[in-house]
VOLO-264361 format. One record per residue: residue number from 1; residue in three letters; x, y, z of N, C-alpha, C, CB in turn. Coordinates in steps of 0.02 Angstrom, whole numbers, plus 50000, padded with zeros to 5 digits. Glycine has a CB too. Layout:
! residues N
PT,NUM,ALA,X,Y,Z,X,Y,Z,X,Y,Z,X,Y,Z
...
***
This chain:
! residues 64
PT,1,MET,54968,51413,56599,54953,51473,56637,54890,51459,56679,54942,51534,56589
PT,2,SER,54893,51479,56742,54835,51468,56787,54779,51517,56768,54856,51477,56861
PT,3,PRO,54717,51500,56786,54661,51545,56771,54672,51615,56802,54596,51516,56797
PT,4,ALA,54699,51618,56862,54711,51683,56894,54759,51725,56852,54739,51674,56964
PT,5,ASN,54813,51694,56829,54862,51730,56788,54831,51751,56722,54924,51687,56776
PT,6,GLU,54788,51710,56693,54755,51725,56630,54713,51789,56638,54711,51666,56607
PT,7,PHE,54676,51794,56692,54634,51853,56703,54676,51913,56725,54581,51838,56756
PT,8,ASP,54728,51902,56763,54769,51957,56788,54799,51998,56731,54825,51930,56831
PT,9,LYS,54812,51968,56674,54843,52006,56620,54796,52060,56592,54864,51959,56563
PT,10,PHE,54731,52058,56610,54684,52109,56587,54669,52161,56641,54619,52076,56566
PT,11,ALA,54694,52152,56701,54677,52196,56757,54694,52269,56743,54714,52173,56819
PT,12,ASP,54752,52283,56716,54772,52352,56706,54731,52389,56653,54845,52355,56688
PT,13,SER,54706,52352,56605,54669,52385,56550,54593,52373,56554,54694,52361,56483
PT,14,TYR,54570,52339,56606,54499,52320,56610,54452,52379,56604,54487,52284,56675
PT,15,ASP,54463,52431,56644,54418,52489,56643,54416,52523,56575,54439,52540,56696
PT,16,ALA,54474,52533,56545,54477,52564,56479,54445,52519,56425,54549,52580,56460
PT,17,ASP,54457,52454,56429,54426,52407,56382,54351,52408,56387,54453,52336,56393
PT,18,MET,54325,52408,56449,54253,52411,56459,54224,52476,56432,54236,52403,56533
PT,19,ALA,54257,52531,56445,54232,52596,56422,54228,52597,56345,54278,52653,56447
PT,20,ARG,54278,52570,56312,54277,52568,56238,54221,52523,56213,54345,52542,56211
PT,21,ALA,54209,52467,56247,54159,52419,56224,54088,52446,56230,54165,52355,56264
PT,22,ILE,54075,52490,56278,54006,52514,56288,53997,52587,56270,53986,52504,56360
PT,23,ASP,54049,52619,56244,54047,52690,56228,53989,52708,56181,54113,52711,56196
PT,24,PHE,53973,52664,56135,53922,52678,56084,53853,52691,56114,53918,52621,56036
PT,25,CYS,53839,52666,56173,53771,52671,56201,53762,52730,56248,53754,52608,56237
PT,26,GLY,53816,52763,56268,53810,52822,56311,53797,52806,56384,53756,52865,56286
PT,27,GLN,53804,52744,56405,53794,52725,56475,53861,52711,56507,53747,52664,56481
PT,28,GLU,53863,52719,56573,53923,52703,56611,53925,52629,56627,53926,52745,56677
PT,29,HIS,53983,52603,56644,53992,52533,56662,53947,52514,56720,54066,52519,56680
PT,30,GLU,53937,52559,56767,53895,52546,56826,53823,52530,56806,53897,52606,56873
PT,31,TYR,53799,52560,56752,53731,52546,56728,53724,52472,56713,53715,52588,56666
PT,32,PHE,53771,52444,56676,53768,52374,56657,53780,52328,56717,53820,52359,56603
PT,33,THR,53823,52349,56762,53833,52310,56823,53768,52306,56863,53890,52341,56866
PT,34,ARG,53734,52362,56871,53672,52364,56908,53619,52319,56874,53646,52436,56913
PT,35,ARG,53615,52322,56808,53566,52280,56772,53581,52206,56782,53567,52298,56696
PT,36,LYS,53645,52187,56780,53663,52117,56791,53644,52095,56862,53739,52106,56780
PT,37,VAL,53656,52139,56911,53638,52123,56980,53562,52113,56985,53660,52180,57028
PT,38,GLU,53524,52157,56955,53451,52151,56957,53428,52086,56926,53418,52210,56921
PT,39,GLU,53457,52067,56870,53439,52004,56837,53457,51943,56880,53473,51998,56769
PT,40,LEU,53517,51945,56911,53538,51889,56953,53495,51882,57015,53611,51897,56972
PT,41,VAL,53477,51938,57046,53434,51936,57105,53365,51909,57087,53428,52007,57138
PT,42,ASP,53339,51931,57030,53274,51906,57007,53277,51831,56994,53252,51943,56944
PT,43,LEU,53330,51808,56962,53339,51737,56948,53343,51697,57014,53402,51725,56905
PT,44,ALA,53382,51722,57061,53388,51689,57126,53321,51685,57160,53439,51726,57171
PT,45,ARG,53284,51740,57158,53218,51742,57190,53172,51689,57159,53186,51812,57184
PT,46,ARG,53171,51685,57093,53126,51638,57059,53147,51565,57070,53124,51653,56984
PT,47,ARG,53212,51552,57072,53236,51483,57076,53250,51459,57146,53299,51476,57036
PT,48,LEU,53271,51505,57191,53296,51483,57256,53259,51514,57315,53367,51500,57261
PT,49,GLY,53217,51563,57304,53182,51595,57359,53210,51664,57375,53185,51552,57421
PT,50,ASP,53197,51687,57434,53218,51754,57456,53294,51761,57452,53193,51768,57527
PT,51,PRO,53319,51806,57409,53392,51814,57403,53426,51835,57467,53406,51866,57350
PT,52,ALA,53390,51867,57513,53420,51888,57576,53440,51829,57619,53371,51933,57615
PT,53,THR,53412,51771,57606,53429,51712,57646,53483,51669,57614,53367,51670,57656
PT,54,LEU,53508,51690,57557,53557,51649,57520,53629,51671,57534,53543,51654,57445
PT,55,THR,53675,51625,57529,53746,51639,57531,53772,51631,57461,53783,51592,57582
PT,56,MET,53808,51682,57436,53830,51681,57367,53904,51698,57362,53789,51729,57324
PT,57,LEU,53933,51677,57308,54002,51694,57291,54000,51731,57225,54047,51630,57286
PT,58,ASP,54031,51791,57223,54034,51832,57163,54095,51811,57122,54036,51908,57180
PT,59,VAL,54083,51787,57062,54138,51765,57018,54136,51808,56955,54131,51688,57001
PT,60,GLY,54193,51829,56932,54195,51869,56871,54174,51940,56884,54152,51838,56818
PT,61,CYS,54203,51972,56934,54180,52038,56954,54231,52093,56937,54164,52039,57029
PT,62,GLY,54251,52096,56875,54299,52147,56855,54369,52132,56881,54277,52216,56880
PT,63,VAL,54405,52184,56899,54474,52174,56921,54477,52156,56995,54515,52237,56908
PT,64,GLY,54420,52156,57030,54418,52140,57101,54436,52070,57115,54351,52154,57129
***
């Protein structure tokens, strides 16, 4: 099975699976997404310089 097909089998249930996984904390999925973005931008800034000057590829971004 190709990697795309492996991930595709979770596409239909991704949102519901995420909601169940984080339900205990009372936060929405967007909260965690925003925190991950903030951490990645900070890491890029510290390691590579101004993030606005970088070209990036988003990998592992939900069902997108």
